[in-house]
C-alpha positions as CSV (number, residue, x, y, z in Angstrom):
1,M,4.6,10.0,-17.0
2,S,4.4,13.2,-14.8
3,E,5.9,13.4,-11.3
4,K,2.3,13.5,-9.9
5,T,1.5,10.1,-11.2
6,R,4.9,8.5,-10.8
7,L,5.5,6.1,-7.9
8,K,8.7,6.5,-5.8
9,S,11.4,3.9,-6.1
10,S,13.7,2.8,-3.3
11,E,16.3,5.3,-4.7
12,D,13.9,8.1,-4.4
13,Y,13.3,7.2,-0.7
14,A,17.0,6.9,-0.1
15,A,17.6,10.4,-1.6
16,G,15.0,11.9,0.5
17,E,14.9,12.6,4.3
18,D,13.8,9.9,6.6
19,N,10.2,10.1,7.9
20,T,9.8,12.0,11.1
21,F,8.1,10.3,14.1
22,R,5.0,12.4,13.4
23,E,4.8,11.2,9.8
24,R,5.2,7.6,11.0
25,V,2.4,8.0,13.5
26,A,0.3,9.6,10.7
27,L,0.7,6.5,8.6
28,F,-0.5,4.2,11.3
29,G,-3.2,6.7,12.1
30,W,-4.4,6.5,8.5
31,V,-4.8,2.7,8.7
32,W,-6.6,3.0,12.0
33,R,-9.0,5.8,10.8
34,D,-9.9,4.2,7.5
35,Y,-9.7,0.4,8.1
36,L,-9.6,-0.4,11.8
37,I,-11.7,2.0,13.9
38,R,-15.0,0.4,12.7
39,H,-13.9,-2.7,14.7
40,W,-13.4,-0.8,18.0
41,P,-15.8,-3.0,20.1
42,W,-13.6,-6.1,19.2
43,F,-10.5,-4.1,20.1
44,V,-12.0,-3.3,23.5
45,A,-12.9,-6.9,24.2
46,A,-9.4,-8.1,23.0
47,F,-7.6,-5.5,25.1
48,L,-9.4,-6.6,28.2
49,L,-8.4,-10.2,27.6
50,M,-4.8,-9.1,26.8
51,S,-4.7,-7.3,30.1
52,V,-5.9,-10.4,32.0
53,E,-3.4,-12.6,30.2
54,G,-0.5,-10.1,30.8
55,A,-1.4,-9.7,34.4
56,M,-1.1,-13.4,35.0
57,F,2.6,-13.2,34.3
58,G,2.9,-10.8,37.3
59,A,0.7,-13.1,39.4
60,L,2.8,-16.1,38.5
61,S,6.1,-14.4,39.6
62,Y,4.6,-13.1,42.8
63,M,3.3,-16.6,43.8
64,M,7.0,-17.7,43.9
65,K,7.4,-15.8,47.2
66,P,4.8,-17.7,49.3
67,M,5.7,-21.0,47.7
68,F,9.3,-20.7,48.8
69,D,8.8,-18.8,52.1
70,K,5.7,-20.4,53.4
71,V,6.0,-24.0,52.0
72,F,9.7,-24.8,51.4
73,V,11.5,-22.6,54.0
74,E,8.9,-22.5,56.9
75,G,7.5,-26.0,56.0
76,G,3.9,-24.8,56.1
77,E,2.2,-27.9,54.8
78,Q,-1.2,-26.3,55.0
79,Y,-0.3,-23.9,52.3
80,I,0.5,-26.5,49.6
81,G,-3.0,-27.0,48.4
82,L,-3.7,-23.2,48.4
83,V,-0.5,-22.4,46.5
84,G,-1.1,-25.3,44.0
85,F,-4.7,-24.2,43.3
86,A,-3.5,-20.6,42.8
87,F,-0.9,-21.8,40.2
88,F,-3.6,-23.8,38.4
89,A,-6.0,-20.9,38.4
90,I,-3.3,-18.5,37.0
91,F,-2.4,-20.9,34.1
92,T,-6.1,-21.6,33.3
93,I,-7.1,-17.9,33.2
94,R,-4.0,-17.1,31.1
95,A,-4.8,-19.9,28.6
96,L,-8.5,-18.9,28.2
97,A,-7.7,-15.2,27.9
98,G,-5.0,-15.9,25.3
99,I,-7.3,-18.0,23.2
100,G,-10.0,-15.4,23.3
101,Q,-7.8,-12.4,22.4
102,K,-5.9,-14.2,19.6
103,T,-9.2,-15.4,18.0
104,I,-10.7,-11.9,18.2
105,M,-7.7,-10.1,16.8
106,S,-7.0,-12.6,14.1
107,R,-10.5,-12.0,12.9
108,V,-10.0,-8.3,12.9
109,S,-6.7,-8.7,11.1
110,A,-8.1,-10.9,8.4
111,I,-11.1,-8.6,7.7
112,S,-9.3,-5.3,7.9
113,M,-6.5,-6.5,5.5
114,M,-9.1,-7.8,3.1
115,E,-10.8,-4.4,3.1
116,L,-7.5,-2.7,2.6
117,R,-6.6,-4.9,-0.4
118,E,-10.1,-4.4,-1.9
119,A,-9.9,-0.7,-1.5
120,L,-6.4,-0.6,-3.1
121,L,-7.7,-2.7,-6.0
122,R,-10.6,-0.4,-6.6
123,H,-8.3,2.6,-6.5
124,I,-5.8,1.2,-8.9
125,M,-8.6,0.4,-11.4
126,T,-9.6,4.1,-11.3
127,L,-6.1,5.3,-12.4
128,D,-5.7,6.3,-16.0
129,G,-4.1,4.5,-18.9
130,G,-0.7,6.3,-18.6
131,F,-0.3,4.9,-15.1
132,H,-1.1,1.3,-16.3
133,Q,1.3,1.6,-19.2
134,A,4.1,2.6,-16.8
135,Y,3.5,-0.1,-14.2
136,G,2.7,-3.6,-15.4
137,P,0.5,-6.3,-13.9
138,G,3.3,-8.0,-12.1
139,Y,4.5,-4.8,-10.4
140,L,0.9,-3.9,-9.3
141,M,0.2,-7.4,-8.1
142,Q,3.3,-7.2,-5.8
143,R,2.0,-3.9,-4.4
144,L,-1.4,-5.3,-3.9
145,N,-0.3,-8.6,-2.3
146,G,3.3,-8.2,-1.1
147,D,2.9,-4.8,0.6
148,V,-0.4,-5.7,2.2
149,N,0.9,-9.1,3.3
150,T,4.0,-7.4,4.9
151,I,1.7,-5.2,6.9
152,N,-0.6,-8.1,7.8
153,T,2.3,-10.3,9.1
154,V,3.5,-7.6,11.4
155,W,-0.1,-6.6,12.3
156,K,-1.0,-10.1,13.4
157,A,2.1,-10.3,15.5
158,F,1.4,-6.9,17.0
159,I,-2.3,-7.4,17.8
160,T,-1.9,-10.9,19.1
161,G,1.1,-10.3,21.3
162,A,2.2,-6.7,21.8
163,G,-0.7,-5.7,24.0
164,R,-0.3,-8.8,26.2
165,D,3.5,-8.3,26.4
166,V,3.1,-4.6,27.4
167,V,0.7,-5.5,30.2
168,A,3.0,-8.4,31.2
169,L,6.0,-6.1,31.5
170,I,4.0,-3.6,33.6
171,S,2.8,-6.3,36.0
172,L,6.2,-8.1,36.2
173,F,8.2,-4.9,36.8
174,G,5.5,-3.9,39.3
175,V,6.2,-7.1,41.2
176,A,10.0,-6.5,40.9
177,F,9.7,-2.9,42.2
178,F,7.4,-4.1,45.0
179,I,10.1,-6.6,46.2
180,D,13.1,-4.2,45.8
181,W,13.2,-1.1,43.6
182,R,17.0,-0.9,43.8
183,W,17.4,-4.5,42.4
184,T,15.1,-3.5,39.6
185,L,17.1,-0.5,38.6
186,I,20.3,-2.5,38.8
187,A,18.7,-5.2,36.5
188,L,18.1,-2.5,33.9
189,V,21.7,-1.1,34.0
190,G,22.3,-2.3,30.4
191,A,19.3,-0.6,28.9
192,P,21.1,2.5,27.7
193,L,23.4,0.3,25.6
194,L,20.3,-0.6,23.4
195,I,19.3,2.9,22.3
196,L,22.0,3.9,19.7
197,P,22.4,0.4,18.0
198,A,18.6,-0.1,17.9
199,F,18.2,3.3,16.1
200,F,20.7,2.4,13.4
201,I,19.4,-1.1,13.0
202,Q,15.8,0.2,12.5
203,R,17.0,2.7,9.8
204,L,18.8,-0.1,8.0
205,L,15.8,-2.4,8.1
206,R,13.5,0.3,6.8
207,G,15.8,1.0,3.8
208,N,16.3,-2.7,3.1
209,S,12.5,-3.2,3.2
210,R,11.9,-0.6,0.5
211,Q,14.5,-2.2,-1.7
212,V,13.1,-5.7,-1.2
213,R,9.6,-4.5,-2.0
214,D,10.8,-2.9,-5.3
215,M,12.9,-5.9,-6.2
216,D,10.0,-8.3,-5.4
217,A,7.9,-6.2,-7.7
218,G,10.5,-6.6,-10.4
219,L,10.5,-10.4,-9.9
220,S,6.7,-10.5,-10.2
221,T,6.9,-8.4,-13.4
222,R,9.5,-10.8,-14.8
223,L,7.4,-13.8,-14.0
224,N,4.3,-12.3,-15.5
225,E,6.2,-11.6,-18.7
226,I,7.6,-15.1,-18.9
227,F,4.3,-16.9,-18.3
228,T,2.3,-14.5,-20.5
229,G,4.8,-15.0,-23.3
230,I,5.6,-18.6,-22.7
231,V,5.1,-19.5,-26.4
232,P,7.6,-17.0,-27.8
233,V,10.0,-18.1,-25.0
234,K,9.8,-21.7,-26.1
235,L,9.9,-20.9,-29.8
236,N,13.0,-18.8,-29.4
237,T,14.7,-21.2,-26.9
238,L,14.9,-18.4,-24.3
239,E,14.4,-20.7,-21.3
240,N,18.0,-20.4,-20.1
241,Y,18.2,-16.7,-20.9
242,Q,15.0,-15.9,-18.9
243,A,16.0,-18.2,-16.0
244,G,19.4,-16.4,-15.8
245,R,17.8,-13.0,-15.7
246,F,15.4,-14.1,-13.0
247,R,18.2,-15.6,-11.0
248,S,20.3,-12.5,-11.2
249,L,17.5,-10.4,-9.8
250,A,16.6,-13.0,-7.2
251,E,20.2,-13.2,-5.9
252,R,20.1,-9.5,-5.2
253,V,16.8,-9.9,-3.3
254,V,18.3,-12.9,-1.3
255,G,21.3,-10.8,-0.3
256,I,19.2,-8.0,1.1
257,K,16.9,-10.3,2.9
258,I,19.8,-12.1,4.6
259,R,21.1,-8.7,5.8
260,S,17.7,-7.7,7.0
261,S,17.3,-11.0,8.9
262,A,20.6,-10.5,10.6
263,A,19.6,-7.0,11.6
264,E,16.2,-8.2,12.9
265,A,18.0,-10.8,15.0
266,A,20.4,-8.2,16.4
267,I,17.7,-6.4,18.5
268,P,16.7,-9.5,20.6
269,G,20.4,-10.3,20.8
270,L,21.2,-6.9,22.3
271,I,18.3,-7.5,24.8
272,D,19.9,-10.8,25.8
273,I,23.2,-9.1,26.4
274,M,21.4,-6.5,28.5
275,S,19.6,-9.3,30.4
276,G,22.8,-11.1,31.2
277,L,24.5,-7.9,32.5
278,G,21.5,-7.1,34.6
279,F,21.2,-10.6,36.2
280,A,24.9,-10.6,37.0
281,A,24.7,-7.1,38.6
282,V,21.6,-8.1,40.8
283,L,23.2,-11.4,41.9
284,F,26.4,-9.5,42.9
285,F,24.4,-6.8,44.8
286,G,21.5,-8.9,46.2
287,G,23.4,-12.1,47.0
288,S,24.9,-10.6,50.1
289,Q,21.5,-9.4,51.3
290,I,20.1,-12.9,51.1
291,L,23.1,-14.3,53.0
292,S,22.8,-11.7,55.7
293,G,19.0,-12.3,56.1
294,D,17.9,-8.8,55.0
295,K,16.0,-10.5,52.2
296,S,14.2,-13.9,52.1
297,V,14.8,-16.7,49.7
298,G,11.2,-16.1,48.5
299,D,12.0,-12.4,47.8
300,F,15.0,-13.4,45.7
301,V,13.2,-16.2,43.7
302,A,10.1,-14.0,43.1
303,F,12.3,-11.2,41.9
304,F,14.3,-13.3,39.6
305,T,11.2,-15.0,38.3
306,A,9.6,-11.6,37.5
307,I,12.8,-10.3,35.8
308,G,13.3,-13.6,34.0
309,L,9.8,-13.6,32.7
310,A,10.0,-9.9,31.8
311,F,12.9,-10.3,29.5
312,E,11.1,-12.7,27.3
313,P,8.2,-10.3,26.4
314,L,10.9,-7.6,26.1
315,R,12.7,-9.7,23.5
316,R,9.5,-10.2,21.6
317,L,8.8,-6.5,21.6
318,G,12.3,-5.8,20.5
319,A,11.9,-8.3,17.6
320,L,8.6,-6.7,16.8
321,S,10.2,-3.2,16.6
322,G,12.5,-4.7,13.9
323,K,9.5,-6.1,12.0
324,L,7.7,-2.8,12.2
325,Q,10.2,-1.3,9.7
326,P,9.1,-3.5,6.8
327,A,5.5,-2.7,7.8
328,L,6.3,1.0,7.8
329,A,7.9,0.7,4.3
330,G,4.8,-1.1,3.1
331,L,2.5,1.5,4.6
332,E,4.5,4.3,2.9
333,R,4.2,2.5,-0.5
334,L,0.5,1.9,-0.1
335,R,-0.3,5.4,1.0
336,E,1.7,6.7,-2.0
337,L,-0.5,4.6,-4.2
338,F,-3.7,5.8,-2.5
339,D,-2.5,9.4,-2.9
340,L,-2.3,9.1,-6.7
341,E,-5.3,10.7,-8.4
342,P,-6.6,9.7,-11.8
343,A,-6.1,12.2,-14.6
344,V,-9.5,11.1,-16.0
345,R,-12.4,11.6,-13.6
346,D,-16.1,12.4,-13.4
347,P,-17.1,16.1,-13.9
348,E,-18.8,17.8,-10.9
349,N,-22.1,18.3,-12.8
350,P,-22.2,15.6,-15.5
351,A,-24.2,16.0,-18.7
352,P,-26.5,13.1,-19.8
353,A,-25.0,10.7,-22.2
354,P,-26.8,10.0,-25.5
355,T,-29.2,7.1,-25.6
356,A,-29.7,7.2,-29.4
357,P,-26.9,6.7,-32.0
358,P,-24.9,10.0,-31.7
359,R,-23.0,12.1,-34.1
360,I,-19.3,11.9,-33.2
361,T,-17.0,14.9,-33.8
362,F,-13.3,15.3,-33.4
363,D,-12.4,18.9,-33.6
364,R,-8.6,19.7,-33.8
365,V,-7.8,17.0,-31.2
366,S,-4.2,16.4,-30.0
367,A,-3.5,13.6,-27.5
368,G,-0.8,11.2,-26.4
369,Y,0.5,9.0,-23.5
370,G,3.3,11.1,-22.1
371,D,6.0,10.5,-24.7
372,G,4.7,13.0,-27.2
373,P,1.4,13.4,-29.1
374,I,-0.1,10.6,-31.1
375,L,-2.9,12.6,-32.5
376,Q,-2.1,16.1,-33.8
377,E,-5.1,18.4,-34.4
378,A,-7.1,15.6,-35.9
379,S,-10.6,16.5,-37.2
380,F,-13.3,14.4,-38.6
381,V,-17.0,13.5,-38.1
382,A,-18.7,10.1,-37.8
383,E,-22.4,10.7,-38.7
384,A,-25.1,9.3,-36.5
385,G,-26.3,5.8,-37.5
386,K,-23.6,5.5,-40.2
387,V,-20.4,3.3,-40.5
388,T,-17.2,5.2,-40.4
389,A,-13.9,3.4,-41.0
390,L,-10.5,4.5,-39.8
391,V,-7.5,3.3,-41.9
392,G,-3.9,4.2,-42.1
393,P,-0.4,2.9,-41.3
394,S,0.6,1.7,-37.8
395,G,1.1,4.5,-35.4
396,A,-1.3,6.9,-37.2
397,G,-3.5,7.2,-34.1
398,K,-6.4,5.0,-34.9
399,S,-6.5,3.2,-31.5
400,T,-6.0,6.5,-29.8
401,V,-9.4,7.6,-31.3
402,F,-11.1,4.8,-29.5
403,N,-9.3,5.6,-26.2
404,L,-10.4,9.2,-26.5
405,L,-14.0,8.2,-27.2
406,T,-14.2,6.0,-24.1
407,R,-12.1,8.4,-22.0
408,L,-9.2,6.1,-21.3
409,I,-7.3,9.3,-22.0
410,D,-8.5,12.9,-22.4
411,P,-7.5,15.3,-25.2
412,E,-4.6,17.6,-24.5
413,T,-6.2,20.2,-26.9
414,G,-9.3,20.2,-29.0
415,T,-12.7,18.5,-28.2
416,V,-14.4,15.2,-28.7
417,T,-18.2,15.4,-28.7
418,L,-21.2,13.2,-28.9
419,D,-24.2,15.1,-30.3
420,G,-22.4,18.3,-29.4
421,I,-21.7,17.3,-25.7
422,R,-18.0,16.9,-24.8
423,T,-17.0,13.5,-23.5
424,E,-15.3,15.2,-20.5
425,D,-18.7,16.6,-19.5
426,M,-20.2,13.1,-19.1
427,A,-19.9,10.7,-16.1
428,L,-17.4,7.9,-17.0
429,G,-19.9,5.2,-16.3
430,D,-22.6,6.8,-18.4
431,L,-20.2,7.5,-21.2
432,R,-18.7,4.0,-21.4
433,A,-22.2,2.5,-21.4
434,V,-22.7,4.2,-24.8
435,F,-20.0,1.9,-26.4
436,S,-19.6,-1.7,-27.3
437,V,-16.0,-2.6,-28.2
438,V,-14.8,-5.6,-30.2
439,S,-11.0,-5.8,-30.6
440,Q,-8.7,-8.2,-32.4
441,D,-7.3,-9.2,-29.0
442,A,-10.4,-10.3,-27.0
443,L,-9.8,-10.4,-23.3
444,L,-11.5,-13.3,-21.5
445,F,-11.4,-14.0,-17.8
446,D,-10.9,-17.4,-16.1
447,E,-14.6,-17.9,-15.6
448,S,-17.4,-19.7,-17.3
449,L,-18.2,-18.9,-21.0
450,R,-21.6,-17.6,-19.8
451,D,-20.0,-15.1,-17.4
452,N,-17.5,-14.0,-20.0
453,I,-20.4,-13.1,-22.4
454,L,-22.8,-11.6,-19.9
455,L,-20.0,-9.6,-18.1
456,G,-22.1,-8.8,-15.1
457,Q,-25.5,-8.3,-16.9
458,T,-28.3,-9.9,-15.0
459,G,-31.9,-10.8,-16.0
460,V,-30.9,-11.5,-19.6
461,P,-33.6,-13.7,-21.2
462,E,-32.3,-17.0,-22.5
463,A,-33.8,-16.3,-25.9
464,R,-31.8,-13.1,-26.3
465,L,-28.6,-14.8,-25.1
466,Q,-29.2,-17.6,-27.6
467,A,-29.7,-15.1,-30.4
468,A,-26.4,-13.4,-29.7
469,L,-24.6,-16.8,-29.6
470,D,-26.1,-17.7,-32.9
471,A,-25.3,-14.4,-34.6
472,A,-21.7,-14.5,-33.4
473,R,-21.4,-18.2,-34.4
474,V,-20.5,-19.2,-30.8
475,T,-22.9,-22.1,-31.1
476,D,-20.6,-23.6,-33.7
477,F,-18.0,-24.6,-31.1
478,L,-20.2,-24.7,-28.0
479,P,-21.0,-28.4,-28.3
480,K,-17.2,-29.2,-28.2
481,L,-16.8,-27.6,-24.7
482,Q,-17.4,-29.9,-21.8
483,G,-20.1,-28.1,-19.8
484,G,-21.2,-25.9,-22.7
485,L,-21.9,-22.3,-21.5
486,D,-20.8,-23.2,-18.0
487,A,-17.3,-24.4,-19.1
488,T,-14.4,-22.4,-17.8
489,V,-12.3,-20.8,-20.5
490,G,-9.0,-20.7,-18.7
491,P,-6.7,-17.8,-17.8
492,R,-7.1,-15.1,-20.5
493,G,-9.3,-17.6,-22.4
494,S,-6.4,-20.0,-23.0
495,K,-8.8,-23.0,-23.6
496,L,-10.2,-21.3,-26.6
497,S,-8.6,-20.5,-30.0
498,G,-8.1,-16.9,-31.1
499,G,-11.1,-17.1,-33.5
500,Q,-13.3,-18.5,-30.7
501,R,-12.3,-15.8,-28.3
502,Q,-13.1,-13.2,-30.9
503,R,-16.6,-14.7,-31.5
504,V,-17.2,-14.5,-27.7
505,A,-16.3,-10.8,-27.8
506,I,-18.7,-10.2,-30.7
507,A,-21.4,-12.0,-28.8
508,R,-20.7,-9.6,-25.9
509,A,-21.2,-6.6,-28.2
510,I,-24.4,-7.9,-29.7
511,L,-25.8,-8.6,-26.2
512,R,-24.6,-5.2,-24.8
513,D,-26.8,-3.4,-27.5
514,T,-25.4,0.1,-27.2
515,P,-25.8,3.2,-29.4
516,V,-22.1,3.1,-30.6
517,L,-20.2,0.1,-31.9
518,L,-16.4,0.3,-32.0
519,L,-14.7,-2.5,-34.0
520,D,-10.9,-2.9,-34.0
521,E,-10.2,-5.7,-36.6
522,A,-13.1,-7.5,-35.1
523,T,-12.9,-10.5,-37.5
524,S,-9.2,-10.7,-38.0
525,A,-8.8,-14.1,-36.3
526,L,-11.7,-15.8,-38.2
527,D,-11.4,-18.0,-41.2
528,A,-13.0,-16.9,-44.5
529,Q,-16.3,-18.7,-44.2
530,I,-17.0,-17.8,-40.6
531,E,-15.8,-14.3,-41.2
532,A,-18.3,-13.8,-43.9
533,D,-21.2,-15.0,-41.6
534,V,-20.0,-13.0,-38.6
535,Q,-19.4,-9.9,-40.7
536,A,-23.0,-10.2,-41.9
537,A,-24.2,-10.2,-38.3
538,L,-22.0,-7.2,-37.5
539,D,-23.3,-5.4,-40.6
540,K,-26.8,-6.0,-39.3
541,L,-25.9,-4.8,-35.9
542,A,-24.2,-1.7,-37.3
543,R,-27.3,-0.6,-39.2
544,E,-29.0,0.7,-36.1
545,R,-25.9,2.3,-34.5
546,T,-23.1,4.8,-35.0
547,T,-20.2,2.5,-35.9
548,L,-16.4,3.2,-36.1
549,I,-14.2,0.5,-37.5
550,I,-10.4,0.3,-37.4
551,A,-9.4,-1.8,-40.4
552,H,-6.1,-2.8,-41.9
553,R,-7.6,-5.0,-44.6
554,L,-9.3,-2.5,-46.8
555,S,-11.5,-5.2,-48.3
556,T,-13.5,-5.3,-45.1
557,I,-14.6,-1.7,-45.2
558,R,-15.6,-1.2,-48.9
559,S,-19.2,-0.6,-47.9
560,A,-18.5,1.9,-45.2
561,D,-20.4,5.1,-45.4
562,K,-17.2,7.1,-44.9
563,I,-13.6,6.2,-44.7
564,V,-11.2,8.5,-42.8
565,V,-7.5,8.0,-43.7
566,M,-5.1,8.8,-40.9
567,N,-1.4,9.5,-41.1
568,Q,1.0,10.8,-38.5
569,G,-1.9,11.7,-36.1
570,R,-4.0,13.6,-38.6
571,A,-7.0,12.9,-40.8
572,V,-5.6,13.4,-44.2
573,Q,-8.4,12.1,-46.5
574,E,-12.1,11.4,-46.2
575,G,-14.7,9.8,-48.5
576,T,-16.1,6.5,-49.8
577,H,-14.0,3.7,-51.0
578,E,-14.6,4.5,-54.7
579,A,-14.1,8.3,-54.2
580,L,-10.8,7.8,-52.4
581,L,-9.5,5.5,-55.1
582,R,-10.3,8.1,-57.7
583,E,-8.7,10.8,-55.6
584,G,-5.4,8.9,-55.2
585,G,-3.1,9.6,-52.4
586,L,-2.4,7.5,-49.3
587,Y,-5.6,5.4,-49.4
588,A,-5.0,4.4,-53.0
589,D,-1.4,3.6,-52.2
590,L,-2.5,1.3,-49.3
591,H,-5.1,-0.3,-51.5
592,N,-2.6,-1.0,-54.4
593,L,-0.1,-2.4,-51.9
594,Q,-2.6,-4.8,-50.4
595,I,-3.6,-6.0,-53.9
596,R,0.1,-6.7,-54.8
597,D,0.5,-8.5,-51.4
598,A,-2.6,-10.6,-52.2
599,D,-1.3,-11.5,-55.7
């Protein structure tokens, strides 16, 4: 895989320089510009409510002064009702504003993260086959879910608390300054002690977060492999082996998460130390002023209430600064994914794709997947409306031919054309609409059987659907399914046998009704009787199309109009079954070998 399409690992980040402040702002600016700005009216409403909620903290601390001076010290009984009503109003307004802003911002959070996750999924699906070979489903699922969830967790904490806490700090320190600005400066005497430790803690958290994200992706990949291959795991008694490998990786993740949790807790802890130092200093300096009468008891209580209330939102903001580091790491990883561009893309001025069965030409085509070429200057022609079979030993490049035709990859050299038009000159959607593919490993989704056959097609008449089901012999097992066509087939079609899944794939191809039919051992999982019936349906389907067949059993392609024999990435022989047997060479050797195996 090239450097342009390779994702960075935690080691790559560690080897590089740390992001500058401008780069970090750019990351958050990207999320704001692409996913949040459309919700700006809700942000305005929520900010106003946050401001009201935060301002109530300052009002609460200031009300301590008249309560002590007017009611408790001077004994002003007439003020009791007024002060009591003021406290009730403050708490009521604070509660209503808090409910409103949290509801609004939780809505924005849920919608924006959903949009981000959908956009990432759409982008990942556009990336080419080389990328998906390098990064398995478990790894990509972790990126799609884990990284976005990390951002969402911090985002929710940020939008539902940070704005309120900032306004609260402004109002509380405003009250404190109003009472005595010298006391306020003394209370903040320990603030410089936070700067250097907080800087190192945040760097540690960001590095740990990257490692955790990579290791979580490794865990997801391991689990995906175990669950996908659960039958081989059981048959080879690998339960303890796989559990041990999982535990080894999980223990490393746990260790890093414990260190990260300790680092996150250190920031609020440092704020507590600063708070204690500030309280002690104010008490030492201001106590004498209270005793001498220069300041009232109400001044002292209001000031200490303001400072006491201020340190709690300050602790929350400090804790949030620690949580921002995992979010920043997640943003870096997501932006890196979004910056990847597919190697296979639509041309600027696409040519029309053929609507009739086309003539397919491979002209000195070389192609591979990054580890060296699979095809090496392969040349052959599949005539329009004819059946062309591809045979040869494993690794000869037969499947690569299908991948080139459907542009899962593009040629490194040479050209692939349909009726003289290069596949690279056609829009991907138009090109892939030309092909129906039936492979020996039919992929089904955890949906109803009907949905798995239609695959998004709408308006299909029931008579046409029934004809496809009959031709593919799906109707043979349909009565056995509870719910019939509306029965769910399970993850990857696990509720169906291999032969049943293959018949579903054949029904798809019949219903899709495209100019080109690509068959990759399409009947390999069927028993002899059903294979004969289904093969007859496929033969009928192939008469009106350009058909390419990958076959390992040579008995299934005797009637092909042309057989192309491939070896080591090249087309080494062409002809009919009888002509190739007379010619000798690789095809005759394969044929004789299969006869001996059958005997």
